[in-house]
Structures are given as structure tokens and as C-alpha cells.
C-alpha positions in Angstrom: 99.9 104.3 54.2 96.2 103.6 55.1 94.8 100.2 54.3 91.4 100.2 52.6 89.0 97.3 52.9 86.8 98.6 50.0 89.7 98.7 47.7 90.8 95.1 49.0 87.6 93.9 48.0 87.6 95.5 44.5 91.2 94.1 43.9 90.1 90.6 45.2 87.1 90.8 43.1 89.0 91.8 39.9 91.5 89.0 40.6 88.6 86.6 41.2 87.1 87.3 37.7 90.2 86.3 36.0 90.9 83.3 38.2 93.0 81.3 37.9 94.9 83.3 35.3 97.1 86.1 36.4 96.2 89.9 36.1 98.6 92.1 34.5 99.9 94.9 36.9 99.0 97.5 34.3 95.2 96.4 35.0 95.5 96.8 38.6 97.3 100.2 38.7 100.4 101.7 40.0 99.0 104.1 42.6 100.9 103.7 46.0 97.7 102.9 48.0 97.0 100.0 45.5 100.5 98.6 45.9 100.2 98.9 49.7 97.0 96.9 49.8 98.1 94.4 47.3 101.2 93.7 49.5 98.9 93.4 52.6 96.7 91.0 50.6 99.7 88.8 49.6 101.1 88.9 53.2 97.7 87.3 54.4 98.0 84.7 51.7 94.9 86.0 49.8 97.0 86.7 46.6 100.3 86.0 45.1 102.0 88.2 42.6 105.4 89.1 41.0 107.1 92.0 42.7 108.5 94.3 43.3 109.7 96.2 40.5 110.8 99.7 40.9 110.1 102.8 38.5 112.2 105.5 40.0 111.5 105.0 43.7 108.0 103.6 43.1 107.4 99.9 43.6 104.5 98.2 41.8 103.3 94.5 40.9 104.1 93.1 37.5 101.1 90.7 37.9 99.1 89.1 40.6 96.7 86.0 41.2 94.1 85.4 43.8 94.9 82.4 45.7 92.3 79.7 47.0 92.4 81.3 50.2 91.3 84.5 48.6 88.5 83.0 46.6 87.3 81.5 50.0 87.6 84.8 51.7 85.2 86.3 49.0 82.8 83.2 49.2 79.6 83.9 51.3 80.2 80.6 53.0 83.9 80.7 53.5 84.6 78.1 50.7 86.5 75.0 51.4 88.5 76.5 53.9 85.5 76.7 56.2 84.3 73.1 55.2 87.8 71.6 55.6 88.9 73.5 58.5 88.8 71.6 61.8 89.0 73.5 65.0 90.8 71.5 68.0 90.4 72.7 71.3 93.1 71.7 73.9 92.6 72.1 77.4 95.6 71.2 79.5 95.2 68.9 82.7 95.7 72.0 85.0 93.2 74.0 83.3 90.7 71.2 83.6 91.6 70.9 87.4 91.1 74.7 87.9 87.7 74.6 86.3 86.6 71.6 88.4 88.0 73.0 91.6 86.4 76.3 91.0 83.0 74.5 90.8 83.8 72.7 94.0 84.8 75.9 95.8 81.6 77.7 94.7 79.5 74.7 95.7 77.2 74.5 99.0 79.4 71.7 100.4 80.8 72.1 103.9 84.3 73.4 103.9 85.8 70.0 105.2 84.0 68.1 102.3 85.2 70.8 99.8 88.9 70.3 101.2 88.6 66.5 100.8 87.0 66.5 97.4 89.6 69.1 96.1 92.5 67.0 97.5 91.2 63.9 96.0 90.8 65.5 92.5 94.3 66.9 92.6 95.8 63.6 93.2 93.9 62.1 90.1 96.2 60.8 87.4 95.7 62.0 83.9 93.7 59.3 82.4 91.2 59.7 85.5 90.9 63.5 84.7 90.2 62.7 81.2 87.4 60.3 82.2 86.0 62.9 84.6 86.0 65.5 82.1 84.2 63.2 79.4 81.5 62.6 82.3 81.1 66.1 83.0 80.6 67.0 79.2 78.0 64.0 79.2 76.1 65.4 82.1 76.2 68.9 80.6 74.6 67.6 77.3 72.2 65.6 79.3 71.0 69.1 80.4 70.4 70.3 77.0 67.3 72.1 77.7 69.2 74.1 80.4 72.2 74.6 77.9 70.4 75.6 74.7 69.3 79.0 75.9 73.1 79.8 77.0 74.3 78.6 73.6 71.6 80.8 71.9 72.7 83.9 73.8 76.4 83.1 73.2 75.6 82.8 69.4 73.6 85.8 69.4 76.7 87.9 70.2 78.5 86.4 67.2 75.6 86.7 64.5 
């Protein structure tokens, strides 16, 4: 069964027009492609619905309702999901160490200085690595004029 983005948007729009009321399955249709796309939307939490019922071997929805996630999905700004969603980025200690070591390794320091610095960094306790990371982030933000074009280029690929 082929999933159809245009049909999914049409179904979500129809359900949003009745929100928060249920839409009767008769108003949605019983075609297999409609049912398959409704199941897909339900599995992603964009709709809820009473299912399944069978007529012979055909499965269909008795009724369906768009969820808050479905309403937010349709919203141009992502709705409350986008406003309330918090992204947490976690970097493990060993990942931070590898990032720092890679920079030390690619630096112009003499090999014995690199080795000594990398040895000292590897021996740092977790709190010291956290403090060092915060200082490195501060240093990066202090170089905002150099960082801004990098951020704009990165965002240009996403917009």
C-alpha cells in the first residue's frame, strides 16, 4: 500500500476542521488507501480513532479525531510542540576528550608538547573536563564575528 502525503494532509485538514469533535468514518471513506494512510497517521500520534471494523475482509475506521500533535503538525509554526519542546544535547566525557584531543593533534605545537598536553587532558577528572568545555564554549562565543558566517552557512542548508 502506497502512503500518500497529499492524502494525509487532506485527511488531517478534514479532521482539524471538526476538532475536537470526532469525524465519522463514513465521512472519511472506506477505500484501502484512505484506511492505510489513517493507520499511518495514527501510528505517528497525529490522529486517534476507533478501529478496526471489518466488512468482509476490508478494514476501516469507525471514527477519527485529530490529536494535539496533529494540529501542531498542520500549524505553520509547529504549534505548542515547537514552543514547549526542549532539545537537550548530551556530550559524553569521552566525546569531549576526543574533540579536544583532535584539536590539539592538529595544532602547530611541537610533538612533545602535544603529547604532554594530551596526557594531561586525559588525566582530568570529570568536573575539570566540564569546566574546560564551558571555557571553550565561552571562547567560541567571544569570537562571535568569526562564528556567525559558519552558523549562517549551516542554517542556509536547512532553510
